[in-house]
C-alpha positions as CSV (number, residue, x, y, z in Angstrom):
1,X,11.3,-89.1,-5.1
2,X,14.0,-91.6,-5.8
3,X,17.8,-91.4,-5.2
4,X,18.3,-91.7,-9.0
5,X,16.2,-88.6,-9.6
6,X,18.1,-86.5,-7.0
7,X,21.7,-87.5,-7.3
8,X,24.6,-88.3,-9.6
9,X,26.6,-91.4,-8.8
10,X,29.9,-92.5,-10.2
11,X,31.8,-95.7,-9.5
12,X,35.4,-95.6,-10.9
13,X,38.3,-98.0,-10.4
14,X,41.7,-96.3,-10.3
15,X,44.9,-98.3,-10.6
16,X,46.5,-96.3,-7.8
17,X,46.7,-96.8,-4.0
18,X,44.2,-94.9,-1.8
19,X,47.0,-92.6,-0.5
20,X,47.8,-91.4,-4.0
21,X,44.1,-90.8,-4.9
22,X,43.6,-89.0,-1.6
23,X,46.4,-86.6,-2.4
24,X,44.9,-85.8,-5.8
25,X,41.6,-85.1,-4.1
26,X,42.9,-83.0,-1.2
27,X,46.0,-81.1,-2.6
28,X,44.8,-77.7,-3.8
29,X,47.1,-77.4,-6.8
30,X,46.3,-81.0,-8.0
31,X,42.6,-80.4,-7.5
32,X,42.8,-77.2,-9.6
33,X,44.6,-79.2,-12.4
34,X,41.8,-81.8,-12.8
35,X,38.7,-80.1,-11.4
36,X,38.7,-76.3,-10.9
37,X,40.8,-73.7,-9.2
38,X,39.8,-73.1,-5.6
39,X,41.0,-72.1,-2.2
40,X,40.3,-75.6,-0.8
41,X,41.9,-76.8,2.4
42,X,41.3,-80.3,3.8
43,X,40.0,-79.1,7.1
44,X,36.4,-79.8,8.4
45,X,34.5,-76.5,8.4
46,X,36.7,-74.8,5.8
47,X,34.7,-72.7,3.4
48,X,36.1,-72.5,-0.2
49,X,35.0,-71.6,-3.7
50,X,35.6,-73.2,-7.1
51,X,35.7,-70.9,-10.1
52,X,35.0,-71.7,-13.7
53,X,33.7,-70.1,-16.8
54,X,30.2,-68.6,-16.3
55,X,27.5,-70.3,-18.3
56,X,23.8,-69.5,-18.9
57,X,22.2,-68.8,-15.5
58,X,25.4,-69.7,-13.6
59,X,28.1,-67.1,-12.6
60,X,30.9,-69.7,-12.5
61,X,31.3,-69.7,-8.7
62,X,30.6,-72.7,-6.6
63,X,30.5,-72.1,-2.8
64,X,31.6,-75.1,-0.8
65,X,32.4,-76.1,2.8
66,X,34.2,-79.2,3.9
67,X,31.6,-81.2,5.9
68,X,33.5,-84.4,6.7
69,X,37.0,-85.9,6.3
70,X,38.3,-89.4,7.0
71,X,41.8,-89.5,5.4
72,X,42.1,-91.9,2.6
73,X,38.5,-93.0,3.0
74,X,35.9,-90.2,2.8
75,X,35.4,-86.5,2.0
76,X,32.2,-84.6,1.9
77,X,31.6,-81.0,0.7
78,X,28.6,-78.8,0.5
79,X,28.3,-77.5,-3.1
80,X,26.2,-74.4,-3.9
81,X,26.0,-72.5,-7.1
82,X,23.1,-70.8,-8.9
83,X,19.9,-72.4,-7.5
84,X,21.7,-75.6,-6.5
85,X,22.4,-76.4,-2.8
86,X,23.9,-79.9,-2.8
87,X,26.5,-82.2,-1.3
88,X,29.4,-84.0,-3.0
89,X,30.8,-87.1,-1.3
90,X,34.0,-88.9,-2.3
91,X,34.4,-92.5,-0.9
92,X,37.6,-94.4,-1.4
93,X,37.9,-98.2,-0.9
94,X,41.1,-100.2,-1.5
95,X,40.6,-102.8,-4.2
96,X,43.4,-105.1,-5.3
97,X,46.3,-102.9,-6.2
98,X,44.2,-99.8,-6.7
99,X,41.2,-97.8,-5.4
100,X,37.5,-97.9,-6.0
101,X,36.4,-94.3,-6.0
102,X,32.7,-93.5,-5.5
103,X,31.4,-90.1,-6.1
104,X,27.9,-89.1,-5.1
105,X,26.5,-85.6,-5.9
106,X,23.1,-85.3,-4.2
107,X,20.5,-82.8,-3.6
108,X,19.1,-82.0,-7.0
109,X,15.4,-81.0,-7.1
110,X,13.7,-83.0,-9.8
111,X,10.9,-80.4,-9.8
112,X,13.2,-77.5,-10.8
113,X,14.0,-77.4,-14.5
114,X,17.3,-75.6,-14.0
115,X,18.5,-78.2,-11.5
116,X,17.4,-81.1,-13.7
117,X,19.5,-79.5,-16.5
118,X,22.4,-78.9,-14.2
119,X,22.2,-82.6,-13.0
120,X,22.2,-83.8,-16.6
121,X,25.2,-81.6,-17.5
122,X,27.2,-82.3,-14.3
123,X,26.4,-86.0,-14.5
124,X,28.0,-86.2,-17.9
125,X,30.9,-84.1,-16.7
126,X,31.6,-86.1,-13.5
127,X,31.4,-89.4,-15.4
128,X,33.6,-88.5,-18.3
129,X,35.6,-85.3,-18.4
130,X,36.3,-85.0,-14.7
131,X,37.2,-88.7,-14.2
132,X,39.4,-88.7,-17.2
133,X,41.2,-85.6,-15.9
134,X,41.7,-87.2,-12.5
135,X,43.0,-90.4,-14.1
136,X,45.5,-88.3,-16.2
137,X,46.6,-86.4,-13.1
138,X,47.2,-89.6,-11.2
139,X,49.1,-91.2,-14.1
140,X,51.4,-88.1,-14.4
141,X,52.2,-87.9,-10.7
């Protein structure tokens, strides 16, 4: 089993300082604007849910828990919905006048056809729609 087969990885440069990117990642209202509505709080151990439109085989609810926080550097959540039990890690690194943002969504089972499909759909979403929405939120704030 390779990392590529079990995870989604995104490497995105954002022309904003880490503090600004961190606020977009950890402020509940801003997170809802570019990702999904939730009851998120940036507290290790906090359990929260994201809610979106249900889709085939998925009720639209993602159950999460904050696993790790290092302000302006790292945030890790558990991410469980449908048959998926995974982890999303956000890593921020200052780069020039901006921030290099790394996203890693890991824990997909390459033997499970539903999880392979979820990985394909979510990979496209994280890389395009979600990163564009985050960039727009950052530009507007």
